[in-house]
KOLRO-786769 format. One line per 2 residues: their letters; for each residue x, y, z of N, C-alpha, C. Coordinates in steps of 0.001 Angstrom, whole numbers, plus 500000, padded with zeros to 6 digits. Example, Ala and Ser with C-alpha at 12.3 -4.5 7.8 and 13.67 -1.06 7.14 Angstrom:
KOLRO-786769
as> 513190/494310/507800/512300/495500/507800/513200/496700/507800; 512850/497750/507080/513670/498940/507140/512900/500030/507870
end
This chain:
KOLRO-786769
xx> 500834/498816/500000/500000/500000/500000/500867/501231/500000; 500379/502307/499399/501145/503543/499340/501628/503965/500711
xx> 502878/504388/500803/503442/504779/502080/503692/506282/502144; 503026/507047/501291/503103/508495/501386/502290/508963/502580
xx> 502714/510049/503194/502000/510621/504328/501446/511979/503928; 500215/512211/504271/499562/513490/504030/498805/513866/505301
xx> 499473/514383/506285/498838/514672/507553/497795/515761/507486; 497800/516554/506383/496848/517652/506269/495503/517201/505728
xx> 495397/515947/505296/494137/515454/504745/493313/514785/505835; 492098/515255/506031/491226/514705/507070/489999/514109/506393
xx> 490131/512891/505958/489062/512198/505263/488828/510857/505914; 487609/510316/505779/487387/508970/506290/487926/507961/505281
xx> 487890/506679/505659/488520/505659/504846/488003/505593/503425; 486679/505621/503254/486113/505521/501911/486521/506717/501071
xx> 486474/507910/501650/486815/509114/500899/488269/509120/500456; 489155/508582/501295/490569/508523/500927/490773/507630/499704
xx> 490178/506439/499725/490333/505534/498589/489618/506073/497354; 488558/506819/497562/487855/507441/496439/488722/508523/495800
xx> 489327/509340/496630/490109/510471/496139/491492/510053/495631; 492075/509050/496270/493470/508691/495992/493601/507309/495346
xx> 492633/506933/494540/492642/505608/493913/493892/505395/493064; 494281/506390/492303/495447/506252/491427/496725/506091/492245
xx> 496862/506857/493316/498048/506757/494179/498112/505380/494838; 496978/504913/495319/496923/503591/495940/497337/502509/494951
xx> 496779/502556/493744/497060/501507/492760/498516/501548/492303; 499077/502736/492198/500451/502871/491702/501474/502232/492638
xx> 501163/502165/493936/502106/501583/494896/502447/500139/494527; 501496/499405/493979/501732/498000/493632/502778/497850/492531
xx> 503056/498913/491801/504054/498863/490736/505422/499372/491202; 505523/499833/492450/506816/500260/492984/507656/499024/493296
xx> 508961/499182/493410/509834/498047/493711/509454/497388/495028; 509214/498179/496043/508826/497652/497353/507448/496997/497283
xx> 506527/497686/496634/505168/497171/496527/505091/495854/495793; 505869/495699/494725/505859/494454/493959/506276/493272/494830
xx> 507282/493453/495660/507800/492354/496475/506844/492004/497616; 506292/493020/498249/505332/492765/499329/504099/492064/498766
xx> 503590/492566/497657/502415/491972/497021/502679/490524/496618; 503844/490260/496037/504177/488903/495604/504230/487939/496778
xx> 504775/488381/497910/504846/487536/499105/503451/487251/499648; 502622/488274/499699/501261/488096/500203/500448/487191/499275
xx> 500657/487329/497986/499936/486508/497022/500302/485036/497169; 501583/484740/497336/502018/483356/497545/501375/482776/498805
xx> 501249/483597/499819/500646/483162/501083/499172/482821/500889; 498436/483677/500213/497012/483457/499978/496756/482221/499124
xx> 497626/481978/498162/497441/480835/497266/497566/479498/497993; 498204/479496/499147/498314/478272/499937/496951/477803/500441
xx> 495986/478725/500523/494726/478428/501215/493513/478278/500310; 493566/478804/499095/492324/478924/498322/492183/477924/497183
xx> 493143/477056/496989/493152/476203/495801/491977/475231/495743; 491425/474849/496899/490352/473863/496891/488976/474456/497201
xx> 488864/475776/497188/487567/476399/497438/486722/476359/496166; 485443/475994/496279/484581/475945/495101/484294/477348/494555
xx> 484032/477428/493292/483663/478684/492640/482163/478927/492772; 481755/480206/492590/482545/481407/492326/483148/481996/493597
xx> 484086/482951/493407/484746/483616/494521/484381/485098/494554; 484379/485643/495773/484069/487057/496017/485177/487674/496849
xx> 485596/488897/496488/486477/489660/497370/485723/490883/497886; 485643/491013/499197/484998/492153/499845/486089/493166/500178
xx> 485922/494407/499692/486985/495385/499789/488011/495144/498698; 487520/494990/497483/488368/494574/496357/489366/495655/495948
xx> 489091/496914/496286/489995/497984/495900/490153/498061/494396; 491388/498202/493940/491642/498323/492502/491785/496969/491817
xx> 491558/495895/492538/491484/494572/491929/492803/493863/491715; 493857/494300/492396/495164/493648/492208/495123/492188/492658
xx> 494644/491937/493865/494565/490557/494358/493515/489767/493583; 492375/490393/493330/491302/489697/492615/491769/489231/491245
xx> 492481/490079/490546/492984/489711/489216/494004/488580/489317; 494945/488697/490247/496005/487695/490374/495476/486343/490826
xx> 494423/486340/491646/493854/485103/492167/492672/484606/491332; 492334/485345/490279/491187/484997/489423/489889/484975/490222
xx> 489728/485941/491122/488486/486083/491880/487417/486638/490938; 486223/486080/491008/485184/486384/490029/484506/487730/490245
xx> 484196/488055/491501/483371/489220/491825/484065/490039/492909; 483985/491370/492785/484563/492243/493798/483584/493308/494237
xx> 483601/493603/495529/482726/494622/496116/483585/495661/496822; 483229/496920/496682/483911/497991/497398/482965/499191/497475
xx> 483016/499962/498575/482153/501139/498658/482668/502331/497854; 483945/502322/497439/484532/503440/496698/484462/503167/495193
xx> 483707/503963/494481/483467/503706/493059/484726/503851/492207; 485630/504744/492568/486797/504999/491713/487780/503827/491700
xx> 487926/503161/492822/488815/501994/492798/488189/500869/491982; 486867/500810/491962/486188/499759/491204/486424/499890/489706
xx> 486704/501090/489238/487002/501269/487817/488255/500479/487429; 489259/500518/488295/490486/499766/488042/490212/498254/488074
xx> 489439/497833/489086/489134/496405/489210/488375/495895/487988; 487431/496690/487519/486661/496293/486344/487562/496164/485128
xx> 488510/497088/484970/489452/497020/483848/490323/495772/483926; 490487/495232/485117/491290/494016/485301/490444/492752/485174
xx> 489212/492893/484745/488382/491740/484454/487536/491238/485605; 487438/492020/486678/486634/491617/487824/485212/492166/487667
xx> 484231/491354/487916/482847/491831/487922/482631/492587/489225; 482250/493848/489161/482256/494700/490341/480858/495164/490752
xx> 480736/495395/492069/479531/495965/492658/479951/497001/493697; 479311/498157/493685/479581/499158/494706/478643/498900/495879
xx> 479207/498517/497001/478411/498196/498190/479308/498163/499408; 478706/498338/500573/479435/498232/501833/479557/496769/502230
xx> 480667/496424/502855/480910/495036/503230/479933/494487/504231; 479353/495350/505060/478404/494878/506063/476972/494804/505542
xx> 476807/495047/504223/475481/494954/503606/475650/494500/502158; 476006/493242/501984/476321/492724/500654/475053/492411/499862
xx> 475028/492730/498575/473832/492530/497748/473749/491132/497137; 473968/490114/497962/473975/488742/497465/473167/487847/498388
xx> 472648/486760/497813/471859/485804/498582/472747/484944/499477; 472137/484290/500425/472836/483369/501325/473516/482268/500510
xx> 474771/481981/500825/475482/480897/500182/475784/481093/498715; 475887/482336/498269/476106/482615/496837/477500/482211/496374
xx> 478503/482262/497281/479895/482064/496867/480545/480883/497578; 481482/480267/496871/482238/479172/497465/483440/479662/498240
xx> 483949/480832/497878/485068/481427/498581/484881/482923/498690; 485042/483459/499893/484934/484898/500119/486239/485377/500743
xx> 486793/486465/500220/488099/486951/500625/487995/488321/501284; 488654/488454/502423/488806/489734/503117/490310/489985/503228
xx> 490878/490668/502239/492326/490845/502157/492687/492277/502558; 493278/492430/503717/493594/493743/504300/492364/494644/504212
xx> 491246/494103/504616/489967/494819/504597/489451/495070/506001; 489646/494090/506877/489100/494179/508231/489598/495420/508955
xx> 490851/495802/508741/491434/496931/509466/490815/498265/509065; 490128/498309/507927/489499/499553/507481/487983/499563/507704
xx> 487445/498517/508283/485992/498382/508425/485456/499221/509580; 484365/499944/509325/483680/500670/510392/482944/499713/511323
xx> 482520/498579/510770/481763/497579/511529/482389/496204/511259; 483496/495885/511921/484181/494614/511655/483294/493394/511862
xx> 482486/493412/512930/481610/492275/513200/480602/492079/512077; 480021/493193/511616/479065/493110/510523/479699/492638/509233
xx> 480931/493064/508994/481664/492649/507800/481888/491145/507791; 482346/490601/508904/482622/489164/508989/481316/488367/508924
xx> 480288/488872/509559/478986/488191/509544/478445/488091/508120; 478563/489171/507360/478094/489160/505978/478935/488232/505101
xx> 480233/488238/505324/481105/487329/504565/480703/485884/504795; 480403/485544/506041/479974/484183/506362/478606/483881/505750
xx> 477725/484862/505754/476367/484656/505245/476356/484312/503761; 477196/484984/502974/477153/484779/501523/478029/483607/501070
xx> 478686/482941/502024/479560/481812/501693/478833/480496/501934; 478873/479609/500972/478155/478343/501103/478826/477433/502130
xx> 478098/476461/502597/478566/475596/503688/479782/474774/503289; 479926/474470/502002/481070/473687/501546/482292/474564/501253
xx> 482138/475877/501384/483198/476808/501046/483951/477326/502256; 484483/478540/502126/485247/479110/503222/485512/480587/503017
xx> 485904/481246/504097/486240/482672/504082/487725/482814/504367; 488428/483524/503494/489870/483728/503632/490134/485138/504140
xx> 490816/485224/505280/491247/486505/505826/492716/486707/505456; 493071/487913/505056/494471/488287/504890/494706/489551/505694
xx> 495593/489503/506668/495739/490653/507553/497166/490875/508006; 497426/492112/508407/498667/492488/509078/498385/492414/510578
xx> 498980/491456/511286/498642/491284/512700/499084/492464/513562; 498192/492943/514406/498557/493951/515387/499593/493357/516331
xx> 500584/494119/516690/501616/493621/517593/502818/493038/516898; 502670/492679/515616/503816/492213/514835/504674/493429/514479
xx> 505936/493218/514097/506752/494364/513676/506102/495185/512566; 505459/494511/511630/504787/495225/510545/503543/495952/511039
xx> 502797/495321/511950/501634/495985/512517/502017/497252/513267; 503084/497169/514053/503574/498345/514786/504081/499410/513818
xx> 504730/498968/512755/505265/499879/511742/504138/500691/511102; 503072/500009/510696/501970/500704/510042/501128/501513/511028
xx> 501023/501038/512256/500308/501805/513272/501008/503125/513523; 502332/503094/513619/503104/504325/513821/502933/505273/512639
xx> 502918/504722/511429/502703/505556/510248/501315/506208/510285; 500319/505431/510737/498981/505986/510842/498915/507148/511818
xx> 499560/506996/512953/499579/508067/513960/500316/509301/513451; 501261/509072/512521/502029/510188/511962/501302/510868/510797
xx> 500113/510360/510444/499317/510981/509395/499395/510316/508049; 499745/509025/508024/499790/508267/506770/498457/508378/506038
xx> 498534/508636/504744/497343/508889/503944/496285/507812/504082; 496695/506544/504108/495745/505443/504188/495636/504866/505593
xx> 496758/504649/506267/496732/503948/507550/496262/504807/508712; 496038/506088/508499/495532/506917/509588/494128/506482/510001
xx> 493431/505743/509142/492084/505249/509451/492048/503755/509730; 493213/503132/509850/493259/501680/510035/493341/501300/511508
xx> 492654/500226/511864/492733/499624/513195/493091/498153/513007; 494279/497780/513456/494756/496423/513227/494271/495467/514312
xx> 494102/494205/513925/493597/493169/514811/494687/492139/515098; 494654/491588/516293/495518/490451/516579/494928/489213/515908
xx> 495732/488170/515778/495222/486926/515199/494104/486357/516052; 494238/486498/517369/493205/485979/518274/491899/486751/518112
xx> 491981/488060/517968/490770/488861/517766/490085/488508/516456; 490880/488296/515429/490333/487912/514135/489630/486558/514223
xx> 490283/485605/514887/489684/484279/515030/488411/484341/515867; 488396/485177/516893/487198/485339/517721/486025/485867/516893
xx> 486300/486805/515995/485249/487336/515136/484666/486228/514255; 485542/485403/513698/485080/484318/512834/484266/483292/513615
xx> 484738/482942/514791/484027/481968/515629/482660/482497/516035; 482573/483801/516280/481313/484397/516730/480213/484319/515684
xx> 480581/484128/514405/479574/484010/513349/479480/482585/512818; 480016/481624/513575/479822/480220/513237/480855/479615/512314
xx> 482094/480113/512376/483150/479529/511554/484289/479027/512438; 485099/478133/511872/486255/477587/512580/487486/477708/511690
xx> 488644/477836/512311/489882/477932/511553/490228/476583/510938; 490452/476578/509632/490817/475350/508919/492329/475245/508747
xx> 492951/476283/508254/494404/476307/508103/494856/477747/507902; 496184/477948/508010/496738/479296/507912/498127/479246/507293
xx> 498589/480393/506831/499945/480544/506300/500427/481953/506624; 501741/482105/506772/502318/483381/507191/503510/483752/506312
xx> 503755/485070/506189/504884/485552/505402/505316/486927/505910; 506322/487490/505272/506922/488783/505620/507511/488738/507034
xx> 508576/487982/507167/509281/487874/508441/510467/488832/508526; 510819/489474/507413/511878/490462/507442/511404/491759/508068
xx> 512329/492635/508371/511991/493917/508978/511287/494827/507973; 510217/495510/508394/509543/496440/507483/510382/497680/507187
xx> 511419/497912/507962/512289/499073/507748/513326/498838/506667; 513510/497602/506255/514522/497289/505257/514177/497925/503914
xx> 515179/498510/503292/514964/499148/501999/514738/498114/500899; 515446/497020/500972/515348/495985/499941/514514/494815/500465
xx> 513203/494949/500441/512306/493880/500851/512424/492738/499840; 512521/491517/500335/512643/490357/499478/511315/489597/499383
xx> 511090/488938/498247/509929/488061/498121/510178/486826/498982; 509213/486487/499829/509371/485380/500763/508382/484264/500449
xx> 508827/483042/500590/507928/481905/500520/507151/481812/501827; 505861/481448/501765/505064/481390/502991/505430/480200/503861
xx> 505179/480344/505153/505332/479258/506108/503942/478811/506558; 503777/477525/506759/502491/477003/507200/502202/477446/508625
xx> 500922/477711/508908/500494/478097/510246/500445/479603/510420; 499857/480037/511531/499742/481465/511845/500857/481852/512806
xx> 501517/482956/512501/502671/483393/513272/502492/484868/513630; 502471/485183/514917/502245/486557/515371/503334/487510/514927
xx> 504515/486979/514617/505629/487839/514228/505645/488144/512735; 504788/487492/511978/504742/487693/510530/504092/489029/510197
xx> 504507/489602/509081/503902/490848/508636/502583/490657/507922; 502313/489418/507475/501056/489110/506792/500692/487671/507090
xx> 499447/487468/507509/498946/486124/507806/497633/485911/507061; 497520/484786/506381/496286/484388/505714/495669/483230/506492
xx> 494366/483321/506749/493656/482287/507507/492381/481895/506774; 492178/480610/506619/490968/480088/505992/490023/479586/507069
xx> 488822/480144/507087/487788/479725/508021/486663/479038/507255; 486148/477965/507849/485033/477235/507252/483849/477220/508215
xx> 482631/477122/507675/481466/477016/508547/481575/475808/509464; 481161/475956/510701/481252/474852/511674/480453/473660/511198
xx> 479310/473889/510554/478457/472803/510086/478737/472469/508625; 479979/472671/508171/480330/472425/506788/480081/470977/506387
xx> 479626/470794/505150/479419/469458/504597/480689/468925/503945; 481718/469783/503904/482951/469382/503232/483651/468278/503981
end
């Protein structure tokens, strides 16, 4: 994500992504952004290979992950980022994550990739993700754990007026799992990456490690419905 700071801008999360869609998307093409994105993508791919289609990403943004993972449908409340996602071949809908315009069990896989930290209603977001996911499917979380070196790094940037992270609230792995359990899901498996220091100028692409690790800069977790038929 873009690491520019604009302390003079006082906008809520949706307005920032609406106004700064081009800046946000351009970060993925920077040298640092390419490596971080590649590491996170490898981590996510460990978990989603056996999820039935179709797939949904909630908080799809400009569609970088959706395009790379071949996610079918993307939802975001900011219309300008959806233009990029649509150009990348994602079928898009403008909607809030806590009020998805889909029927129960519409998707085999639902993705929340660095979305929870920007949610005004995290519980509602997770509840809706579970609602639209079929019993044989699963919900994939991708997050920067609070308390990890990367979580502390981005939290400090937010306090300093970071354009995007000033509105972010990071979750611990335990808090994330509690949210999933509260809506009737259980952890199936996890993978972790970004174990290097976030301060390093030359970030390297990392292969993911199995399991959830509090020290990782990015953790992907697959949750399945407790009453899954799988």
